[in-house]
C-alpha positions in Angstrom: 0.1 0.0 0.1 0.9 3.5 -0.9 1.2 6.6 1.2 1.5 10.1 0.5 4.1 11.5 2.9 2.2 12.9 6.2 5.3 13.5 8.9 8.8 13.2 9.4 11.3 13.0 12.5 14.7 14.1 11.8 17.7 13.4 14.0 14.9 14.6 17.0 16.8 14.7 20.7 15.4 15.6 23.8 17.4 16.3 26.8 15.3 17.4 30.2 16.7 20.2 32.6 18.2 17.1 35.0 20.3 15.9 32.3 18.3 12.6 31.3 18.7 11.8 27.9 14.7 11.1 26.8 15.9 10.1 23.0 19.1 10.6 20.7 18.6 10.7 16.9 15.2 10.0 16.2 14.4 9.5 12.8 11.0 8.0 11.0 8.4 9.2 8.7 4.6 8.5 9.3 2.8 8.2 5.7 -0.7 10.1 5.5 -3.2 6.9 7.1 -0.8 5.1 8.4 -1.7 3.1 11.4 2.1 3.1 13.0 3.1 2.1 16.5 5.9 2.5 18.8 7.0 -0.1 21.0 10.0 -0.6 23.7 10.4 -1.2 27.2 9.6 2.0 30.0 11.7 4.7 29.4 12.5 4.4 25.6 10.8 7.7 24.7 7.9 6.5 23.5 5.5 8.8 25.0 8.2 11.7 24.5 8.0 10.8 20.7 4.0 11.4 20.5 4.2 14.7 23.2 6.7 16.4 20.9 4.6 15.2 17.5 1.5 16.5 19.1 3.3 19.8 20.1 3.5 19.6 24.1 6.6 20.4 24.2 9.7 21.2 22.0 12.9 18.8 20.6 16.4 19.9 22.0 17.6 18.7 18.7 16.8 17.6 14.9 13.2 18.7 13.7 9.8 17.6 12.8 8.4 18.3 9.9 4.8 18.7 8.6 4.0 18.2 4.6 0.2 19.5 5.5 0.2 23.3 6.9 -0.5 23.9 10.9 -4.0 25.0 9.7 -5.2 21.6 8.3 -3.9 19.6 10.4 -6.4 18.3 13.0 -4.1 16.2 16.0 -6.4 14.2 18.8 -4.6 13.0 22.1 -5.9 9.6 23.6 -3.6 8.9 26.6 -3.7 5.6 28.8 -6.1 7.3 32.1 -9.6 7.8 30.0 -9.8 11.1 32.1 -13.2 11.7 32.4 -14.8 14.4 34.4 -16.3 12.7 37.0 -18.5 15.3 37.4 -19.9 14.6 34.1 -22.4 12.3 32.0 -20.8 11.4 29.1 -22.3 13.4 26.5 -21.2 15.9 28.7 -17.4 15.0 28.7 -17.3 14.1 25.0 -18.4 17.7 24.2 -15.5 18.9 25.8 -13.2 20.0 23.7 -16.1 21.9 21.2 -16.8 23.4 24.0 -13.7 24.7 25.0 -13.9 26.0 21.0 -16.7 28.0 22.0 -19.7 25.1 20.8 -22.7 24.9 22.6 -23.8 21.6 23.6 -26.6 22.3 21.3 -25.2 23.0 18.1 -22.4 20.2 18.9 -25.2 17.5 19.3 -25.0 15.9 16.1 -21.6 15.8 16.2 -21.5 14.2 19.8 -23.7 11.6 18.5 -22.0 10.8 15.4 -18.8 10.3 17.9 -20.9 7.8 20.5 -21.9 5.8 17.7 -18.9 4.9 16.2 -17.5 3.9 19.5 -20.9 1.8 20.5 -21.9 3.9 23.6 -25.3 5.1 22.0 -27.4 4.6 24.8 -25.0 5.2 27.6 -25.0 9.3 27.6 -26.7 10.3 30.6 -24.3 7.7 32.3 -21.6 9.0 34.4 -18.0 7.5 34.7 -18.3 5.5 37.9 -21.6 3.8 36.6 -19.4 2.6 33.4 -16.7 -0.2 32.8 -12.9 0.4 32.2 -13.9 -0.3 28.3 -16.5 1.8 28.1 -14.6 5.0 29.7 -11.9 4.2 27.4 -14.5 4.1 24.3 -15.6 7.8 25.8 -12.4 9.1 26.0 -11.7 8.1 22.1 -15.3 9.7 21.2 -14.3 12.7 23.2 -11.3 12.4 20.6 -13.3 11.9 17.6 -15.9 14.5 17.9 -13.4 17.1 17.0 -13.0 15.1 13.7 -9.3 15.0 13.2 -7.2 13.4 10.6 -3.7 12.7 12.7 -4.9 10.7 16.3 -2.2 10.3 18.8 -2.9 7.3 21.4 -0.5 6.7 24.7 -1.0 2.9 25.5 -4.9 3.5 25.9 -5.7 0.2 26.2 -3.0 -0.9 28.8 -4.8 -0.9 31.9 -7.5 -2.9 30.5 -8.4 -6.5 31.3 -6.9 -8.7 27.7 -10.4 -9.9 26.7 -11.9 -6.2 26.7 -8.5 -4.8 25.2 -8.9 -7.1 22.3 -11.7 -6.5 21.6 -11.0 -2.3 21.5 -8.3 -3.5 19.8 -10.5 -4.7 16.4 -13.0 -1.9 17.0 -10.4 0.5 16.2 -8.8 -1.3 13.3 -12.4 -1.4 12.0 -12.8 2.3 12.6 -9.4 3.1 11.2 -10.1 0.9 8.0 -13.0 3.0 7.6 -11.9 6.7 8.4 -9.2 6.3 6.9 -7.2 8.5 10.3 -3.4 8.9 10.4 -2.5 6.8 13.7 0.7 7.2 15.7 0.2 4.7 19.1 2.2 3.7 21.6 2.0 0.0 23.2 3.9 -2.3 25.7 2.0 -5.1 23.9 3.8 -6.3 20.7 0.8 -8.9 19.9 -1.2 -5.6 19.8 0.9 -3.9 17.8 1.5 -6.4 15.1 -2.5 -6.6 15.1 -2.9 -3.2 14.4 -0.6 -1.7 12.5 1.2 -1.0 8.5 4.3 -0.5 10.0 5.8 -1.2 14.1 9.0 1.0 15.1 11.3 -1.2 17.8 12.5 1.3 20.2 15.3 1.0 23.1 16.3 3.2 25.7 19.0 4.8 27.4 18.8 6.3 25.3 15.4 5.9 23.4 16.0 5.2 19.8 14.9 3.6 16.9 16.3 0.2 16.5 13.9 -1.0 13.5 11.4 -0.2 11.1 9.0 -3.1 10.5 6.3 -2.9 7.8 3.3 -5.5 8.7 3.1 -6.4 5.5 -0.2 -8.2 5.4 -4.1 -7.2 3.6 -6.8 -5.3 5.7 -9.4 -6.2 7.0 -8.0 -7.9 9.5 -9.9 -10.7 11.6 -9.1 -12.8 15.0 -8.0 -15.3 13.1 -4.9 -13.4 11.6 -3.4 -13.3 15.5 -3.2 -16.9 15.3 -1.4 -17.6 11.5 1.7 -18.2 11.3 2.6 -15.1 9.8 1.2 -13.3 13.0 3.6 -15.4 15.1 6.6 -14.2 12.9 5.8 -10.3 13.3 5.8 -11.0 17.1 9.1 -13.1 16.9 10.8 -10.6 14.9 10.0 -7.3 17.1 10.8 -9.3 20.6 14.1 -10.6 19.4 15.2 -6.9 17.9 14.1 -5.7 21.5 16.1 -7.9 23.3 19.2 -7.4 21.3 18.9 -3.8 21.7 18.7 -4.3 25.5 22.0 -6.7 25.4 24.2 -4.2 23.5 22.4 -0.7 25.0 23.5 2.2 22.5 26.0 -0.2 20.5 22.8 -0.7 18.3 
């Protein structure tokens, strides 16, 4: 599958004020319409990359280049913690980013309902976070991101705190939405199996310092189904990534 260019990270460095080297020489591209996952151990800078792409910080060195002008970029960020307002029902939580833009709930009603329908939360509009399961809270968080109609979706371990059955179901739902909407997705995860199932490419990172050690295309057709998880090809991709992570950990900065 061929994609037009969208985003390039060129020799990106990030050093914090205390001297911690979070990233060194990170270099990879993201094409429009791709689903790219970043995998690696804790401390390898995956979340830092996501925040820099979102503009929630500035790199110490290198640069981030977009082919789209800023006015044409619509980014949405989904965090690991659903971070819903406990005093607000689902509709008001999803309305929040539009409210911050000055749009009333009445004016946003159709957009809110569309976002809720996309994540199968219709019927729970008046529910409060305390009344929702972990998976439903994350669906509400994703709906809050989708209500802005983004073209780039940044996701920082959104399913990391969920049980495996719920995580698997949400993986499939997210993949189905991506296949429909053709977003560009940059997805952070510790889970190799999740990354292989979801992604067009998996960028493998290592720590001390945070850096890219491999960039692996998942050359498998869409739509993908649960059966893909049981194939020899799926297991081969997982072993390849695991081997690269293990090798990077053993030889450190020499990779």
